[in-house]
N, CA, C and O of each residue as an XYZ file, in Angstrom:
728
protein
N      16.140     55.528     32.542
C      16.386     54.318     33.860
C      18.145     54.540     33.115
O      18.145     54.601     31.885
N      19.057     54.613     33.572
C      20.217     54.338     33.574
C      21.058     53.312     33.724
O      21.161     52.748     34.813
N      21.679     52.986     32.779
C      22.514     51.360     32.974
C      23.015     51.033     34.052
O      22.912     51.894     34.925
N      23.542     50.078     34.340
C      24.155     49.626     35.447
C      25.643     49.807     34.805
O      25.961     50.096     33.651
N      26.346     49.571     35.809
C      27.723     49.948     35.739
C      28.328     48.877     34.805
O      28.980     49.232     33.823
N      28.066     47.200     35.175
C      28.113     46.404     34.507
C      28.192     46.092     33.223
O      29.043     45.562     32.509
N      26.280     46.880     32.958
C      26.145     47.185     31.408
C      27.272     47.575     30.809
O      27.530     47.005     29.749
N      28.227     48.621     31.302
C      28.852     49.333     30.953
C      30.594     48.575     30.363
O      31.468     48.938     29.576
N      30.386     47.414     31.260
C      31.954     46.767     30.426
C      31.329     46.327     29.609
O      30.136     46.298     29.306
N      32.941     45.676     28.952
C      32.634     45.696     27.462
C      32.529     43.767     27.659
O      33.175     43.181     28.528
N      31.976     43.343     27.072
C      31.506     41.626     27.080
C      31.419     40.860     26.236
O      30.864     41.277     25.220
N      31.850     39.577     26.233
C      32.010     38.929     25.384
C      30.512     37.726     25.542
O      30.002     37.532     26.645
N      29.995     37.040     24.279
C      29.084     36.359     24.838
C      29.557     34.610     24.361
O      29.000     33.568     24.707
N      30.987     34.829     23.303
C      31.201     33.216     23.231
C      32.499     33.088     22.906
O      32.947     33.798     22.006
N      33.157     32.354     23.439
C      34.698     32.461     22.623
C      34.449     30.418     22.310
O      34.048     29.489     23.012
N      34.860     30.527     21.160
C      34.822     29.436     20.397
C      36.108     28.878     20.064
O      37.082     29.630     20.102
N      36.253     27.677     19.745
C      38.008     27.173     19.007
C      37.347     25.771     18.842
O      37.061     24.879     19.641
N      37.178     25.967     17.099
C      37.041     24.816     16.454
C      37.908     24.280     15.564
O      38.903     24.984     15.391
N      37.863     23.002     14.771
C      38.794     22.918     14.248
C      38.203     23.268     12.737
O      37.220     23.917     12.382
N      39.795     22.163     11.598
C      39.380     22.883     10.225
C      37.882     22.412      9.371
O      37.474     22.719      8.252
N      37.287     21.514     10.477
C      36.416     20.690     10.152
C      34.807     21.575     10.021
O      33.909     21.523      9.181
N      34.975     22.302     11.191
C      33.837     22.834     11.895
C      33.310     22.305     13.137
O      32.170     22.644     13.454
N      33.948     21.547     13.865
C      33.638     20.300     15.075
C      34.299     21.265     16.422
O      35.210     22.089     16.493
N      33.464     20.769     17.272
C      34.220     21.848     18.941
C      35.565     21.388     18.909
O      35.872     20.521     18.090
N      36.462     21.888     19.745
C      37.500     21.046     20.248
C      37.648     22.014     21.823
O      38.250     21.430     22.724
N      37.162     23.311     22.101
C      36.757     24.222     23.166
C      36.080     25.171     22.989
O      36.650     26.028     22.314
N      34.686     25.516     23.426
C      33.670     26.734     23.463
C      33.148     26.828     24.845
O      32.746     25.912     25.562
N      33.198     27.659     25.007
C      32.212     28.398     26.170
C      31.439     29.862     25.909
O      31.875     30.878     25.368
N      30.176     29.597     26.476
C      28.988     30.729     26.295
C      28.928     31.184     27.646
O      28.921     30.590     28.724
N      28.873     32.852     27.192
C      28.398     33.549     28.698
C      27.455     34.255     28.532
O      27.144     35.304     29.096
N      26.669     33.338     27.254
C      25.212     34.403     27.013
C      23.900     33.391     26.977
O      24.048     32.393     26.273
N      22.734     33.529     27.607
C      21.988     32.529     27.562
C      21.203     32.826     26.183
O      20.091     32.305     26.274
N      21.365     33.452     24.979
C      21.034     33.940     23.653
C      20.703     32.486     23.097
O      19.757     32.095     22.413
N      22.067     31.656     23.749
C      21.781     29.786     22.886
C      21.476     29.145     24.250
O      22.197     28.967     25.232
N      20.197     28.856     24.010
C      19.686     28.097     25.394
C      20.015     26.703     25.310
O      20.061     25.988     26.311
N      20.196     26.386     24.404
C      20.177     24.624     24.120
C      21.687     24.783     23.618
O      22.424     25.769     23.638
N      21.902     23.452     23.152
C      22.924     22.408     22.828
C      22.918     22.655     21.144
O      23.872     22.941     20.421
N      21.648     22.463     20.826
C      21.535     22.154     19.384
C      21.247     23.862     18.628
O      21.125     24.163     17.441
N      21.207     24.828     20.001
C      20.967     26.467     19.185
C      22.423     26.786     19.148
O      22.884     27.576     18.325
N      23.242     26.092     20.156
C      24.698     26.540     20.518
C      25.811     25.643     18.851
O      26.936     26.028     18.531
N      25.299     24.884     18.380
C      25.969     23.891     17.125
C      25.621     24.896     16.225
O      26.427     25.577     15.591
N      24.058     24.999     16.168
C      23.696     25.944     14.806
C      24.562     27.231     14.513
O      25.092     27.666     13.491
N      24.495     27.640     15.748
C      25.268     28.909     15.813
C      26.949     28.818     15.674
O      27.570     29.875     15.552
N      27.553     27.740     15.693
C      28.968     27.314     15.333
C      29.276     27.306     13.928
O      30.081     27.941     13.246
N      28.230     26.220     13.619
C      27.968     26.093     12.271
C      27.776     27.356     11.460
O      28.569     27.683     10.577
N      26.713     28.049     11.779
C      27.134     29.353     10.695
C      28.224     30.106     10.617
O      28.759     30.464      9.568
N      28.676     30.437     12.038
C      30.016     30.831     12.089
C      30.909     30.604     11.107
O      31.233     31.450     10.274
N      31.588     28.800     11.199
C      32.154     28.500     10.958
C      31.576     28.534      8.814
O      32.522     28.498      8.027
N      30.879     28.564      8.522
C      30.640     28.549      7.161
C      30.524     29.773      6.570
O      30.533     29.829      5.340
N      30.390     31.021      7.395
C      30.446     32.085      7.269
C      31.907     32.695      6.625
O      32.243     33.345      5.634
N      32.562     32.076      7.815
C      34.428     32.597      7.619
C      35.372     31.673      6.726
O      36.581     31.903      6.691
N      34.851     30.712      6.066
C      35.436     29.685      5.080
C      36.650     29.810      4.000
O      37.668     29.198      3.676
N      35.829     31.128      3.596
C      36.099     31.608      2.527
C      37.516     32.950      2.755
O      37.981     33.701      1.898
N      37.833     32.842      4.034
C      38.582     34.217      3.984
C      40.241     33.445      4.859
O      40.564     32.437      5.487
N      40.783     34.580      4.406
C      42.249     33.897      4.974
C      42.691     34.654      6.155
O      43.600     35.480      6.070
N      41.953     34.345      7.475
C      42.563     35.246      8.488
C      43.859     34.218      9.283
O      43.901     33.650     10.374
N      44.823     34.324      8.136
C      46.162     33.644      8.940
C      47.034     34.661     10.047
O      47.345     34.516     11.229
N      47.230     35.619      9.166
C      47.967     36.491      9.683
C      47.331     37.384     11.025
O      47.537     37.398     12.239
N      46.306     38.220      9.920
C      45.356     39.275     11.067
C      44.118     38.724     11.388
O      43.612     37.856     10.677
N      43.631     39.112     12.306
C      42.035     38.719     13.098
C      41.106     39.733     11.576
O      41.270     40.799     10.982
N      40.245     38.688     11.543
C      38.955     38.944     10.474
C      37.855     39.408     11.618
O      37.706     39.051     12.787
N      37.031     40.513     10.651
C      35.819     40.762     11.570
C      34.370     40.486     10.626
O      34.148     40.845      9.470
N      33.445     39.674     11.620
C      32.580     39.889     10.612
C      31.337     40.289     11.067
O      31.457     40.189     12.288
N      30.007     40.752     10.793
C      28.769     41.240     11.386
C      27.892     39.623     10.718
O      27.821     39.090      9.611
N      27.433     39.358     11.888
C      26.671     37.968     11.523
C      24.985     37.959     13.006
O      24.945     37.531     14.160
N      24.215     38.456     12.371
C      22.805     37.779     12.946
C      23.040     38.790     14.577
O      22.927     38.422     15.747
N      23.470     40.421     13.869
C      23.001     41.236     15.361
C      24.572     40.983     16.425
O      24.739     41.708     17.406
N      25.463     40.041     16.107
C      26.863     40.492     16.444
C      28.257     40.157     15.739
O      28.569     39.488     14.754
N      28.753     40.697     16.406
C      30.418     41.192     16.116
C      31.158     39.561     16.436
O      31.341     39.059     17.544
N      31.429     39.080     15.339
C      32.416     37.645     15.604
C      34.327     37.799     14.825
O      34.842     37.460     13.759
N      34.764     38.414     15.952
C      36.371     38.215     14.872
C      36.574     36.995     15.240
O      36.049     36.285     16.098
N      37.480     36.820     14.413
C      38.528     35.344     13.926
C      39.949     35.000     13.743
O      40.560     36.044     13.973
N      40.594     34.279     13.513
C      41.751     33.939     13.271
C      42.076     32.601     13.249
O      41.775     32.014     14.288
N      42.751     31.735     12.133
C      43.033     30.975     11.941
C      44.598     30.230     12.416
O      45.421     31.137     12.541
N      45.084     29.158     12.643
C      46.336     28.502     13.131
C      45.744     27.434     12.540
O      44.590     27.006     12.576
N      47.098     26.944     11.783
C      46.872     25.364     10.936
C      45.182     24.848     11.186
O      44.218     25.334     10.594
N      45.148     24.120     11.868
C      43.782     23.493     11.896
C      42.856     23.451     12.754
O      41.965     22.648     13.030
N      43.383     24.978     13.350
C      42.107     25.533     14.464
C      41.740     26.983     14.195
O      42.420     27.881     13.699
N      40.444     26.985     14.666
C      40.079     27.989     14.449
C      39.273     29.048     15.785
O      38.225     28.774     16.369
N      40.107     30.219     15.985
C      39.716     30.986     17.053
C      37.975     32.079     16.938
O      37.653     32.879     16.059
N      37.409     31.768     17.856
C      36.282     32.682     17.225
C      36.052     33.219     19.022
O      36.167     32.624     20.094
N      35.702     34.556     18.655
C      35.293     35.588     19.588
C      34.033     36.235     18.951
O      33.943     36.564     17.769
N      32.891     36.394     20.080
C      31.598     36.972     19.487
C      31.390     37.663     20.992
O      31.672     37.225     22.107
N      30.746     38.999     20.547
C      30.327     39.880     21.192
C      28.880     40.744     20.573
O      28.550     40.384     19.443
N      28.057     41.776     21.183
C      26.886     41.921     20.658
C      27.440     43.397     19.543
O      28.480     44.036     19.379
N      26.413     43.402     19.129
C      26.767     44.524     17.747
C      27.452     45.615     18.090
O      28.332     46.257     17.517
N      26.613     45.784     19.678
C      27.007     47.160     20.462
C      28.623     47.094     20.864
O      29.188     48.107     21.276
N      29.329     45.819     20.712
C      30.756     46.320     21.555
C      31.445     46.975     20.376
O      31.165     47.138     19.188
N      32.531     47.310     21.231
C      34.264     47.889     20.219
C      34.804     46.533     19.412
O      35.041     45.526     20.079
N      34.952     46.525     18.286
C      35.464     45.510     17.771
C      36.760     45.525     18.541
O      37.006     44.442     19.072
N      37.818     46.654     18.773
C      38.708     46.684     19.501
C      39.137     45.577     20.221
O      39.987     44.703     20.050
N      38.112     45.920     21.286
C      37.877     45.459     22.618
C      38.043     43.629     22.192
O      38.908     42.781     22.408
N      36.838     43.637     21.562
C      36.951     42.034     20.938
C      38.033     41.170     20.577
O      38.326     40.084     21.079
N      38.728     41.941     19.411
C      39.838     41.624     18.821
C      41.306     41.572     19.910
O      42.317     40.914     19.667
N      41.147     42.198     20.780
C      42.308     42.093     21.967
C      41.874     41.003     22.680
O      42.784     40.278     23.084
N      40.691     40.655     22.970
C      40.492     39.110     23.422
C      40.453     38.111     22.866
O      40.649     37.063     23.483
N      40.189     38.125     21.533
C      40.809     37.136     20.570
C      42.208     37.035     20.708
O      42.588     36.104     21.419
N      43.018     37.716     20.236
C      44.505     37.858     20.656
C      45.353     37.442     21.413
O      46.479     36.952     21.324
N      44.235     37.862     22.634
C      45.265     37.183     24.098
C      44.415     35.916     24.200
O      44.627     35.716     25.396
N      43.826     35.179     23.934
C      43.116     34.087     23.551
C      44.279     32.689     22.870
O      44.594     31.559     23.246
N      44.575     33.474     21.850
C      45.292     33.139     20.757
C      47.099     33.109     21.181
O      47.899     32.174     21.186
N      47.241     34.400     21.470
C      48.535     34.201     22.228
C      48.799     33.400     23.213
O      49.886     32.833     23.330
N      47.762     33.265     24.076
C      48.066     32.375     25.599
C      47.940     30.743     25.183
O      48.555     29.879     25.807
N      46.976     30.419     23.937
C      46.928     29.500     23.947
C      48.644     29.243     23.419
O      49.390     28.686     24.224
N      49.132     29.624     22.215
C      50.612     29.846     21.885
C      51.811     29.183     22.731
O      52.704     28.355     22.555
N      51.231     30.172     23.938
C      52.683     29.890     24.819
C      52.282     28.720     25.374
O      53.085     27.795     25.246
N      50.934     28.412     26.149
C      50.972     27.406     27.022
C      50.900     26.104     25.919
O      51.040     25.013     26.472
N      50.732     26.064     24.660
C      51.069     24.822     23.482
C      52.628     24.814     23.201
O      53.099     24.066     22.345
N      53.286     25.537     23.834
C      54.708     26.467     23.538
C      55.023     26.255     21.919
O      55.943     25.568     21.476
N      53.844     27.160     20.969
C      54.198     27.205     19.597
C      53.784     25.997     18.663
O      54.068     25.979     17.466
N      53.042     24.920     19.353
C      52.572     23.960     18.532
C      51.054     23.670     18.378
O      50.529     22.568     18.539
N      50.270     25.125     17.956
C      48.976     25.083     17.872
C      48.288     24.381     16.730
O      47.939     24.780     15.619
N      48.195     23.183     17.351
C      47.120     22.487     16.306
C      46.365     21.885     17.175
O      46.613     21.927     18.380
N      45.045     21.059     16.517
C      44.496     20.139     16.799
C      44.614     19.293     18.511
O      44.154     19.175     19.647
N      45.476     18.954     17.664
C      46.557     17.229     18.117
C      47.196     17.733     20.165
O      47.238     17.353     21.335
N      47.486     18.668     19.335
C      48.543     19.431     20.796
C      47.075     19.943     22.050
O      46.760     19.388     23.103
N      46.608     20.872     21.542
C      44.902     21.430     21.713
C      44.362     20.401     22.671
O      44.543     20.379     23.888
N      43.652     19.525     21.918
C      43.011     18.094     22.647
C      43.947     17.572     24.171
O      43.738     17.229     25.335
N      44.538     17.692     23.662
C      45.831     16.994     24.597
C      45.812     17.667     25.921
O      45.653     17.215     27.054
N      46.020     18.890     25.466
C      46.222     19.942     26.768
C      44.963     20.885     26.748
O      45.149     22.097     26.865
N      43.678     20.380     26.603
C      42.317     20.750     26.927
C      42.017     21.118     28.232
O      40.859     21.494     28.418
N      42.836     21.101     29.261
C      41.958     21.046     30.777
C      43.076     23.369     30.670
O      42.721     24.429     31.186
N      44.248     23.044     29.816
C      44.675     24.639     29.704
C      44.095     25.331     29.152
O      43.814     26.478     29.497
N      43.683     24.591     27.829
C      42.857     25.675     27.302
C      41.538     26.386     27.586
O      41.190     27.476     27.131
N      40.784     25.496     28.510
C      39.895     25.863     29.069
C      40.217     27.253     30.190
O      39.733     28.385     30.223
N      41.198     26.603     30.999
C      41.466     27.023     32.109
C      41.974     29.058     31.865
O      41.836     29.941     32.710
N      42.562     29.203     30.383
C      42.718     30.270     29.863
C      41.485     30.760     29.855
O      41.237     31.672     30.643
N      40.633     30.357     29.131
C      39.110     31.143     29.133
C      38.793     31.548     29.919
O      38.404     32.716     29.903
N      38.788     30.828     30.985
C      38.648     31.408     31.730
C      39.203     32.529     32.626
O      38.463     33.297     33.239
N      40.824     32.591     32.678
C      41.426     33.598     32.863
C      40.959     35.041     32.393
O      40.973     36.186     32.846
N      40.506     34.331     31.153
C      40.046     35.961     30.451
C      39.076     36.444     30.345
O      39.040     37.666     30.197
N      37.628     35.510     30.386
C      36.932     35.914     30.623
C      35.840     35.502     31.787
O      35.778     34.289     31.989
N      35.000     36.304     32.556
C      34.522     35.653     33.789
C      32.955     35.952     33.281
O      32.688     37.112     32.965
N      32.129     35.142     33.215
C      30.843     35.594     33.246
C      30.823     36.850     32.147
O      30.457     37.993     32.423
N      31.352     36.338     30.679
C      31.091     37.248     30.204
C      31.798     38.525     29.888
O      31.680     39.236     28.890
N      32.693     38.697     31.130
C      33.148     40.158     31.743
C      34.883     40.291     31.096
O      35.696     39.532     31.625
N      35.238     40.952     30.321
C      36.851     40.377     30.017
C      37.716     41.048     31.461
O      37.593     42.250     31.696
N      38.317     40.432     32.095
C      39.276     40.082     33.117
C      40.851     40.585     32.545
O      41.422     41.534     33.081
N      41.487     39.794     31.351
C      42.702     40.043     31.111
C      43.002     39.444     29.614
O      42.646     38.443     28.992
N      43.961     40.739     29.321
C      44.175     40.575     27.603
C      45.481     40.435     27.590
O      45.974     40.220     26.482
N      46.568     40.524     28.980
C      47.758     40.410     28.996
C      48.473     38.488     28.218
O      48.926     37.678     29.027
N      48.439     38.257     27.228
C      48.616     37.043     27.508
C      49.999     36.158     28.393
O      50.078     34.932     28.472
N      50.687     36.846     28.807
C      51.506     36.595     29.436
C      51.740     35.936     30.808
O      52.419     35.045     31.318
N      50.348     37.313     31.294
C      49.996     37.141     32.572
C      48.765     35.866     32.386
O      48.219     35.309     33.338
N      48.562     35.647     31.283
C      47.104     34.381     31.436
C      47.661     33.083     31.607
O      47.232     32.268     32.423
N      48.981     32.822     30.545
C      49.974     31.651     30.597
C      50.313     31.709     31.773
O      50.143     30.628     32.337
N      50.850     32.736     32.609
C      51.496     32.269     33.697
C      50.490     32.072     34.831
O      50.702     31.350     35.805
N      49.457     32.726     34.633
C      48.209     31.941     35.823
C      48.137     30.420     35.513
O      48.023     29.500     36.322
N      48.229     30.363     34.155
C      47.243     29.016     34.071
C      48.343     27.663     34.075
O      48.037     26.490     34.290
N      49.706     28.213     33.769
C      50.670     27.297     34.276
C      50.806     27.019     35.673
O      50.755     25.881     36.139
N      50.952     27.896     36.233
C      51.202     27.956     37.940
C      49.825     26.802     38.511
O      49.986     25.826     39.243
N      48.475     27.302     37.900
C      47.674     26.165     38.413
C      48.071     25.070     38.211
O      48.435     24.358     39.147
N      48.110     24.540     36.565
C      48.885     23.276     36.308
C      49.930     22.940     37.086
O      50.260     21.770     36.889
N      50.534     23.455     37.830
C      52.059     23.025     38.373
C      51.871     22.766     39.513
O      52.800     22.347     40.203
N      50.482     22.966     40.075
C      50.466     23.157     41.387
C      49.775     21.919     42.055
O      48.557     21.822     41.910
N      50.382     21.054     42.707
C      49.628     19.825     42.913
C      49.357     19.670     44.379
O      48.858     18.666     44.887
N      49.722     20.728     44.998
C      49.349     21.037     46.513
C      48.021     21.445     46.690
O      47.339     21.059     47.639
N      47.573     22.305     45.707
C      45.786     23.058     45.209
C      44.985     22.000     45.903
O      45.122     20.795     45.691
N      44.234     22.471     46.652
C      42.804     22.035     46.867
C      42.127     21.700     45.515
O      41.868     22.483     44.601
N      41.894     20.348     45.585
C      40.883     19.680     45.003
C      40.412     20.527     43.746
O      40.775     20.500     42.570
N      39.299     21.429     44.547
C      38.581     22.079     43.315
C      39.284     23.553     42.853
O      38.543     24.439     42.426
N      40.682     23.766     42.951
C      41.476     24.413     42.323
C      42.046     23.629     41.331
O      42.960     24.081     40.640
N      41.583     22.431     41.172
C      43.081     21.799     40.119
C      42.137     21.489     38.525
O      40.913     21.426     38.411
N      43.124     21.344     37.495
C      42.604     21.125     36.467
C      42.114     19.360     36.719
O      42.597     18.470     37.419
N      41.017     19.406     35.843
C      40.756     17.859     35.480
C      41.939     16.380     35.814
O      41.897     15.407     36.566
N      42.873     16.881     34.836
C      44.126     15.844     34.752
C      44.490     15.763     36.497
O      44.204     14.833     37.252
N      45.062     16.791     36.771
C      45.318     17.146     38.133
C      44.775     16.724     38.853
O      45.338     16.766     39.947
N      43.650     16.172     38.845
C      42.763     15.655     39.787
C      42.703     14.372     39.819
O      42.730     13.615     40.789
N      42.596     14.090     38.380
C      42.747     12.670     38.698
C      43.600     11.672     38.953
O      43.348     10.524     39.317
N      45.236     12.492     38.608
C      46.376     12.304     38.963
C      46.413     12.054     40.283
O      47.099     11.097     40.641
N      45.716     12.820     41.271
C      46.215     13.057     42.485
C      45.252     11.923     43.141
O      45.614     11.424     44.206
N      44.048     11.506     42.546
C      43.377     10.358     42.800
C      43.993      9.298     42.878
O      44.162      8.653     43.913
N      44.404      9.009     41.736
C      45.155      7.804     41.219
C      46.385      7.673     42.230
O      46.818      6.589     42.621
N      46.897      8.936     42.604
C      48.161      8.874     44.138
C      47.774      8.415     44.907
O      48.256      7.359     45.314
N      46.233      9.258     45.729
C      45.966      8.035     46.412
C      45.395      7.047     46.702
O      45.484      6.487     47.795
N      44.825      6.742     45.905
C      44.054      5.096     45.311
C      45.381      4.455     45.692
O      45.226      3.586     46.550
N      46.964      4.676     45.203
C      47.698      3.815     44.861
C      48.760      3.843     46.219
O      49.784      3.165     46.314
N      48.201      4.874     47.303
C      49.031      4.956     48.281
C      48.031      3.901     49.519
O      48.404      3.406     50.583
N      46.606      3.847     48.795
C      46.084      3.215     49.769
C      45.982      1.728     50.075
O      46.098      1.022     51.076
N      45.657      1.518     48.503
C      46.061     -0.206     47.690
C      47.577     -0.265     48.593
O      47.508     -1.107     49.488
N      48.552      0.263     48.548
C      49.844     -0.483     49.065
C      49.983     -0.663     50.722
O      50.773     -1.516     51.127
N      49.054      0.310     51.894
C      49.066      0.106     52.668
C      48.351     -1.129     53.456
O      48.505     -1.258     54.670
């Protein structure tokens, strides 16, 4: 039985953005391997514990953890992680991590910290969606990713289904204010 073409594509099992205490800032799972929220939190805690004794500030680090390759990088009080299966190419996972990190850096205008990340959570989640779709790597050029996310976040004429949560709320407020003024 030959593998399908989709099986041959590089894939990512999850992308995690945690704070310096190991709490979630933004996470997205692309694998059914962690079916429950508690299983996801257990995995996140394990990743956090296993990576705390390293200084992944300048270069990405790689560990093998429970048959998963985890590449990670720290910036101020945020920790970026990308997980793939143990058969995945570490360089591809590393390029996904770098794309995620650099895209977030561009979108947050160099202020890569927890406060700024939480204030711009919609942009970070859009960023993840531009990089990965269903676990398949779509884009790794941070300038392209940031450009697409920025254009989506500034297009107030976009259909509601394509707007970020903050844009949708702003649009709803605007429509409510107009209807009250009539």
